C-alpha positions in Angstrom: 0.1 0.0 0.0 1.3 3.3 -1.0 1.1 6.0 1.9 -0.2 9.5 1.2 2.2 12.1 0.2 2.2 15.1 2.7 3.3 18.4 1.2 5.5 20.1 3.8 4.3 23.8 4.3 6.3 26.3 2.3 7.4 29.7 3.7 3.9 31.3 2.4 1.9 28.8 4.2 3.9 28.8 7.4 2.2 30.6 10.3 4.1 32.6 12.7 3.3 30.1 15.5 4.7 27.2 13.5 7.8 29.2 12.6 8.3 29.9 16.4 7.7 26.3 17.5 10.3 25.2 14.8 12.9 27.7 15.8 12.5 26.9 19.6 12.7 23.2 19.0 16.1 23.8 17.1 17.8 25.3 20.0 20.0 22.8 21.6 20.7 24.7 24.9 17.8 24.5 27.2 18.8 27.8 28.9 18.7 29.5 25.6 15.5 28.0 24.6 13.9 29.2 28.0 15.2 32.7 27.8 14.6 33.3 24.0 11.1 31.6 24.4 9.9 34.4 26.5 10.5 36.9 23.9 9.5 34.9 20.8 6.3 33.8 22.5 5.2 37.1 23.6 5.7 38.6 20.1 3.8 35.7 18.6 0.8 36.4 20.9 0.8 40.2 20.3 1.2 39.8 16.5 -1.2 36.9 16.1 -0.4 33.1 16.1 -2.3 32.3 13.0 -1.0 34.9 10.6 1.3 33.8 7.7 4.9 34.5 8.4 5.4 36.3 5.1 2.5 38.6 5.8 4.2 40.4 8.7 6.3 43.6 7.9 9.4 44.7 9.7 7.5 47.9 11.0 5.1 45.6 12.7 8.0 43.7 14.4 9.5 47.1 15.7 6.2 48.3 16.9 5.5 44.9 18.8 8.9 45.3 20.5 8.1 48.9 21.4 4.8 48.0 22.7 5.8 45.0 24.6 9.0 46.2 26.0 9.7 49.8 25.0 9.4 50.9 28.7 11.3 47.9 30.1 14.8 48.1 31.6 17.6 48.4 29.0 18.9 44.8 29.5 15.4 43.3 29.2 14.7 45.4 25.9 18.2 44.1 24.5 17.4 40.4 25.5 13.9 40.4 24.0 15.0 42.2 20.8 17.9 39.8 20.4 15.5 36.8 20.8 13.1 38.2 18.1 15.9 39.1 15.8 17.6 35.5 16.2 14.2 33.9 15.4 13.6 35.8 12.2 17.2 35.3 11.0 16.8 31.7 11.6 13.6 31.6 9.5 15.3 33.6 6.6 18.4 31.2 6.6 16.0 28.2 6.0 14.0 29.8 3.3 10.8 30.4 5.2 10.9 34.2 4.4 9.5 36.5 7.0 10.4 40.1 8.4 13.4 41.4 10.1 13.7 43.7 13.1 13.8 47.2 11.5 16.9 49.4 11.7 15.1 52.1 13.8 14.5 49.4 16.5 18.0 49.6 17.9 19.8 47.7 20.5 20.5 50.2 23.6 23.7 50.6 25.3 23.3 49.4 28.8 24.0 52.1 31.4 26.7 51.9 34.0 25.7 49.6 36.9 24.1 51.3 39.8 25.7 48.8 42.3 27.6 50.9 44.8 31.3 50.2 45.9 31.6 50.1 49.8 34.8 51.6 51.3 37.4 49.2 52.5 36.8 50.7 56.1 33.2 49.8 56.0 34.0 46.3 54.8 36.5 45.7 57.5 34.0 47.0 60.3 31.2 44.8 59.1 33.4 41.6 58.9 35.0 42.5 62.3 31.5 42.7 64.2 31.4 40.4 66.8 27.7 39.7 66.2 28.4 38.3 62.7 28.9 34.5 62.4 32.2 33.1 61.3 30.6 31.6 58.1 29.6 35.1 57.0 32.8 36.7 57.8 34.7 34.1 55.8 32.3 34.4 52.8 32.2 38.1 52.7 36.0 38.3 53.1 36.5 35.8 50.4 34.1 37.5 47.9 36.1 40.7 48.6 39.6 39.3 48.1 38.9 37.2 45.2 36.6 39.7 43.4 34.7 36.7 42.3 30.9 36.3 41.6 29.0 35.1 44.7 27.5 31.9 43.1 31.0 31.1 42.0 32.3 31.1 45.7 29.2 29.5 47.2 29.6 26.6 44.7 33.2 25.7 46.0 33.8 22.4 47.8 36.9 21.9 50.1 38.5 19.8 47.5 38.6 22.6 45.2 40.8 24.8 47.3 44.5 25.2 47.1 45.4 26.4 50.7 49.1 26.8 50.0 48.5 28.7 46.9 45.8 30.7 48.2 43.7 30.0 45.1 40.9 27.9 43.7 39.2 27.1 40.5 35.6 28.2 39.9 32.9 27.4 37.3 32.5 30.9 36.0 29.5 32.6 34.4 29.1 31.4 30.8 31.7 28.6 31.3 32.4 26.7 28.2 31.8 22.9 28.2 34.5 20.5 27.4 32.2 18.1 26.0 28.9 18.2 23.9 26.9 15.7 26.2 24.2 17.0 28.4 24.2 16.7 32.3 27.8 17.7 32.5 29.5 17.9 35.8 31.4 20.8 37.2 34.9 19.5 35.9 33.4 19.1 32.5 33.7 22.9 32.0 36.7 25.0 31.5 37.3 26.3 35.1 38.9 29.8 35.9 41.3 30.6 38.9 40.6 33.1 41.6 43.1 34.1 44.3 42.6 35.3 47.9 44.8 36.7 50.5 45.6 36.7 54.2 42.1 37.7 55.6 40.5 34.6 53.9 43.5 32.5 54.7 43.1 33.1 58.5 39.3 32.4 58.5 39.2 29.3 56.3 40.7 26.8 58.6 38.4 28.1 61.4 35.5 27.7 59.4 36.2 24.2 58.2 37.2 22.8 61.7 39.0 19.9 60.1 36.4 19.2 57.3 38.4 18.0 54.3 35.5 17.4 51.9 32.0 18.8 50.9 30.8 22.3 50.4 32.9 25.1 51.9 29.8 27.0 53.1 27.0 25.0 54.5 23.7 25.8 56.1 23.2 25.3 59.8 20.3 22.7 59.3 20.1 19.4 57.2 17.9 19.5 54.2 14.1 18.7 54.9 12.4 15.5 54.1 11.6 15.1 50.5 14.1 17.8 49.4 16.3 16.3 46.7 19.9 17.6 46.9 23.0 16.4 44.8 25.7 14.7 46.4 28.2 17.6 45.7 25.8 19.8 47.6 25.9 17.9 50.9 28.5 17.6 53.3 29.2 13.8 53.7 30.4 14.1 57.3 27.8 16.4 58.8 24.8 16.0 56.3 24.5 19.8 56.0 23.4 21.0 52.7 25.3 23.8 50.9 24.3 27.4 51.8 22.2 28.9 48.9 22.5 32.3 47.2 19.1 33.4 48.7 20.2 32.5 52.3 23.6 34.2 51.9 21.9 37.4 50.4 19.4 37.6 53.1 21.9 37.3 55.9 24.1 40.0 54.4 20.8 42.3 54.1 19.9 41.6 57.5 23.4 42.7 58.9 23.4 45.8 57.0 19.8 47.1 56.5 19.3 50.6 57.5 15.6 50.9 57.0 14.0 47.4 57.0 14.3 44.3 54.9 15.8 45.0 51.5 17.7 48.1 52.3 21.0 46.5 53.1 24.0 45.5 50.9 24.1 43.2 47.9 26.7 40.2 47.8 27.6 41.6 44.3 29.0 44.8 46.1 32.0 42.9 47.2 33.1 42.3 43.7 32.5 46.0 42.7 34.2 47.2 45.7 37.4 45.1 45.2 37.7 46.1 41.6 37.3 49.7 42.6 39.9 49.7 45.4 42.4 47.9 43.1 41.8 50.6 40.4 42.2 53.3 42.9 45.6 51.9 44.1 46.8 52.1 40.4 46.0 48.7 38.9 46.0 48.8 35.1 43.2 47.9 33.2 44.8 44.7 32.0 45.4 43.6 35.4 41.8 44.5 36.5 40.5 42.3 33.6 42.7 39.6 34.8 41.4 39.7 38.4 37.8 40.1 37.4 38.1 37.7 34.4 36.1 40.0 32.1 36.8 39.5 28.5 35.9 43.1 27.4 37.3 46.3 28.9 34.1 48.2 28.8 32.7 45.5 31.2 35.3 46.3 33.7 34.7 49.9 33.4 31.2 49.5 34.9 32.8 48.1 38.1 35.3 50.9 38.7 33.7 53.6 40.8 36.4 55.6 42.4 35.4 57.5 45.6 35.3 61.3 45.7 38.2 61.1 47.9 40.3 59.2 45.3 39.1 61.7 42.6 40.2 64.7 44.8 43.6 63.0 45.3 44.0 62.7 41.6 43.1 66.2 41.1 45.7 67.5 43.4 48.4 66.4 40.9 47.1 69.3 38.7 47.7 71.9 41.3 50.4 74.6 40.5 53.9 73.6 41.0 53.1 69.8 41.1 56.0 67.9 39.3 55.9 64.4 38.5 59.1 62.5 38.5 
């Protein structure tokens, strides 16, 4: 028996919904599919799921972006625009036709980060307070001295630490996988090295109390019944689970809040503060990039926020009679 011949839809017959489904199904990275899916699905809903792909104009796409995200934060606008642009480019490359993001609907340059840089005195005083637990003292000092991202440090296990070299390797943001298989373990990614100094070196042994394996920073309680936790995220000796980002953020906020919950410091401020202080001490842009592990100079610039005192000291070099030798 000869089966029925089914003609695949051409670009003219393809609806915008079908084009979106094909594009999202073709994305191999689940994180990309999830993030891009937000923008693509919203655009489909706004334009009309049943409309033929080739009936949509560039200006309609631009108007859709403006109406959906025109008043959103810059990063949100750029992310949604990039998703829609990637989708329509994918369609055109496969012969489906369709519109493009119009030239007048441009990507916006992100503003400088508004995350403040705390003074070294403020940081030292906070970590030196007697009411602060040793775990938080160690975490905050390590974040400051490594200038690492908070999730990188919270993800560390004791086995990752090089105590003699005062360094460790972290799985960085956007780390590249060594393999193409799914479900990669931490060591299947390209790791990056961060360094700490004497303050962290003094606190770490006190915090670990002889522990030689498991998460460096653990919660004070064991995970509740029914909660699934990976083996890497539980101390095999105490049964305590890894301290989460949410818990760590709440503890810092509680210790520094000035007018109720949410008014305290953010964990990311230690990274900003460390890079600012190194810059004020004369570290070159290349050295700051090496410390922060940024790949682009403009990204490091967002973190460098010299204090008014540092600017005033720099300005004093312009005073009459000042001679540089």
